[in-house]
C-alpha positions in Angstrom: 1.6 25.5 -21.1 -1.2 23.3 -20.4 -0.9 20.4 -18.1 -0.8 16.6 -19.2 -4.3 15.3 -20.1 -5.0 12.5 -17.3 -4.9 8.8 -18.7 -8.4 7.4 -17.8 -8.2 3.7 -17.2 -10.8 1.6 -15.7 -10.1 -2.0 -14.3 -8.7 -4.5 -14.6 -5.2 -3.5 -14.4 -1.9 -5.5 -14.9 1.0 -4.6 -13.1 4.9 -5.2 -13.0 6.9 -4.1 -10.2 9.2 -4.6 -7.0 9.1 -3.4 -3.4 9.2 -4.0 0.2 6.6 -5.2 2.7 6.8 -4.6 6.3 4.7 -6.7 8.7 3.3 -4.8 11.9 1.2 -5.6 14.8 -0.5 -2.5 15.9 -2.7 -1.6 19.2 -6.3 -1.2 18.7 -6.0 2.4 20.7 -3.3 3.5 18.4 -5.5 2.8 15.5 -8.4 4.6 16.9 -6.2 7.6 17.7 -4.0 8.1 14.9 -5.0 6.6 11.7 -7.4 8.2 9.8 -10.2 5.9 8.8 -13.1 6.7 6.4 -16.6 6.9 7.7 -17.8 3.7 6.3 -15.3 1.9 8.5 -14.8 3.7 11.6 -15.3 1.8 14.6 -15.0 -1.4 12.5 -11.4 -2.1 13.0 -10.7 -5.8 14.0 -7.2 -6.2 14.4 -5.0 -8.6 12.5 -1.5 -7.9 11.1 -1.0 -4.6 9.5 1.5 -4.1 6.4 3.4 -0.9 5.3 4.3 -1.5 1.3 7.1 0.7 -0.9 6.2 -0.4 -4.4 7.6 0.6 -7.5 5.5 -0.1 -10.5 7.8 -0.5 -13.3 4.7 -0.7 -15.6 0.8 -0.5 -15.2 -2.3 0.5 -17.2 -1.4 4.2 -16.7 2.4 4.1 -16.7 5.4 3.5 -14.3 4.6 4.9 -10.6 6.1 4.4 -7.2 3.4 4.5 -3.8 3.7 4.1 -0.3 0.7 2.6 1.4 -0.3 1.8 5.1 -2.8 -1.3 6.1 -3.8 -1.2 9.7 -5.3 -4.5 9.7 -8.7 -6.1 9.1 -12.0 -4.1 9.3 -15.4 -5.8 10.2 -18.2 -5.2 7.4 -21.0 -7.4 8.3 -20.1 -11.0 8.6 -16.9 -10.7 6.7 -13.6 -8.9 7.6 -11.2 -7.3 5.1 -8.2 -5.5 4.7 -8.1 -1.6 4.0 -5.7 0.5 2.9 -6.1 3.9 4.7 -3.4 5.9 3.7 -1.8 6.0 0.3 0.9 8.2 -1.5 1.9 7.6 -5.4 3.8 9.8 -7.7 1.5 10.3 -10.7 -2.3 12.2 -10.8 -3.0 9.4 -13.1 -2.5 6.8 -10.5 -4.3 8.9 -7.9 -7.6 9.7 -10.0 -8.0 6.1 -11.6 -7.3 4.5 -7.8 -10.1 6.2 -6.4 -12.4 5.7 -9.2 -11.7 2.2 -10.0 -11.4 0.8 -6.3 -12.1 3.7 -3.9 -8.6 3.8 -3.1 -7.7 6.8 -0.9 -4.6 7.9 -3.1 -3.0 11.0 -2.5 -0.1 13.0 -4.7 3.5 12.9 -3.2 7.2 13.0 -4.6 9.3 10.0 -4.2 13.1 9.5 -4.1 14.8 6.1 -4.2 18.5 5.7 -4.0 21.0 2.9 -3.1 24.0 2.3 -1.1 25.2 -1.2 -1.6 22.9 -3.2 -0.2 20.8 -0.7 0.9 17.7 1.1 -0.3 16.6 4.7 0.8 13.3 5.6 0.0 12.0 9.2 0.7 8.7 10.6 0.3 7.6 14.2 0.5 4.6 16.3 0.1 4.2 20.2 -0.1 7.8 21.1 0.2 8.4 18.7 3.5 9.8 15.2 4.3 7.4 12.8 5.1 8.6 9.7 5.5 12.4 8.2 5.0 12.6 4.2 5.5 16.1 2.6 4.7 16.0 -1.4 3.7 18.9 -3.6 3.9 18.6 -6.8 1.8 19.9 -10.4 2.0 20.7 -12.7 -0.5 18.2 -15.6 -1.1 14.9 -15.7 -2.8 11.5 -18.1 -2.6 8.6 -18.0 -5.1 5.4 -17.0 -3.8 1.5 -16.8 -5.1 -1.5 -15.2 -3.6 -3.3 -18.3 -5.4 -2.5 -19.9 -2.1 -4.6 -17.5 -0.3 -8.4 -17.7 0.2 -10.0 -15.1 -1.7 -11.7 -13.8 1.5 -8.5 -12.9 3.2 -7.0 -11.3 0.3 -10.1 -9.3 -0.2 -9.6 -5.3 0.1 -12.3 -2.8 1.3 -12.6 0.8 0.9 -15.5 3.4 1.3 -15.0 6.4 -0.8 -18.0 8.9 -1.8 -20.7 6.4 0.2 -20.1 3.6 -1.8 -17.9 0.5 -0.4 -15.5 -1.3 -2.9 -14.4 -5.1 -2.5 -11.4 -6.2 -4.8 -9.5 -9.0 -4.8 -6.0 -8.7 -6.2 -4.0 -11.8 -7.7 0.0 -11.7 -7.3 2.9 -13.5 -7.9 6.6 -13.1 -7.5 9.7 -13.6 -5.4 10.5 -12.8 -1.9 13.6 -12.1 -0.1 14.5 -11.6 3.7 15.1 -7.8 4.0 15.7 -5.7 7.1 14.3 -2.1 8.0 17.3 -0.2 9.4 15.9 3.3 9.8 12.6 4.6 9.5 11.5 8.5 9.9 7.7 8.7 10.0 5.8 12.6 10.3 2.8 11.1 12.2 0.6 13.7 10.8 1.1 12.8 7.5 1.5 8.8 7.6 0.7 6.5 10.3 4.0 6.3 12.7 3.9 2.6 12.6 7.0 2.5 14.2 5.2 2.6 17.6 3.5 -1.1 16.6 5.5 -4.1 17.0 7.8 -4.8 13.7 7.1 -8.5 12.9 9.4 -8.6 9.9 10.5 -7.1 6.2 10.7 -8.5 3.2 12.1 -7.5 -0.2 10.2 -8.2 -3.5 12.5 -8.1 -6.4 9.9 -8.7 -9.1 6.1 -9.3 -9.0 3.1 -9.7 -11.4 -0.4 -8.3 -10.1 -3.7 -8.3 -11.4 -5.9 -5.9 -10.0 -9.8 -6.7 -11.1 -12.9 -4.8 -11.4 -14.1 -3.9 -8.0 -17.4 -5.1 -6.5 -19.6 -2.1 -5.3 -21.9 -2.2 -2.5 
């Protein structure tokens, strides 16, 4: 039986989903020693707040998929600084291929398992038969509307370096956030940076969001 044919979907994309955001402050020495950075960004880390995100896309231009991503902070490129996703796992090959081709995002394929236990949600990510990350989130009642329209474009532009090219992308999102807490984290540092070695500043639940991912500017 032949594998299914890949979907090729150029930007822009429109996505609907939900997930969690962990805000973390990392030491530059940890980033230098334990974070895999593309050649075009090596030695350019300039600090800032990092993020770990689990996202469950209910719809996208390549169908539903899940992802776990890591942003260590900002990187200097010329006179500007940008956030960059340096490690990311997704649940479909369509997302892997299109994410790399459209925006230079270094996506890799993994297996996701998500279960609920009351107000707790357990996210497990595996690769090649081993568990690489297990996160348990506890959510609290209440919500607040948010939009990235209030954030200057330069502060929400992502920079990725792929196959000798630098891709700049400025996504837009709006939705609601709720208070949450990360109550357990198991991270295999060789497969995903062990962000628990940094200072966790807070955790948010995002029960629903809409996102637009435009075409990248390629330098």
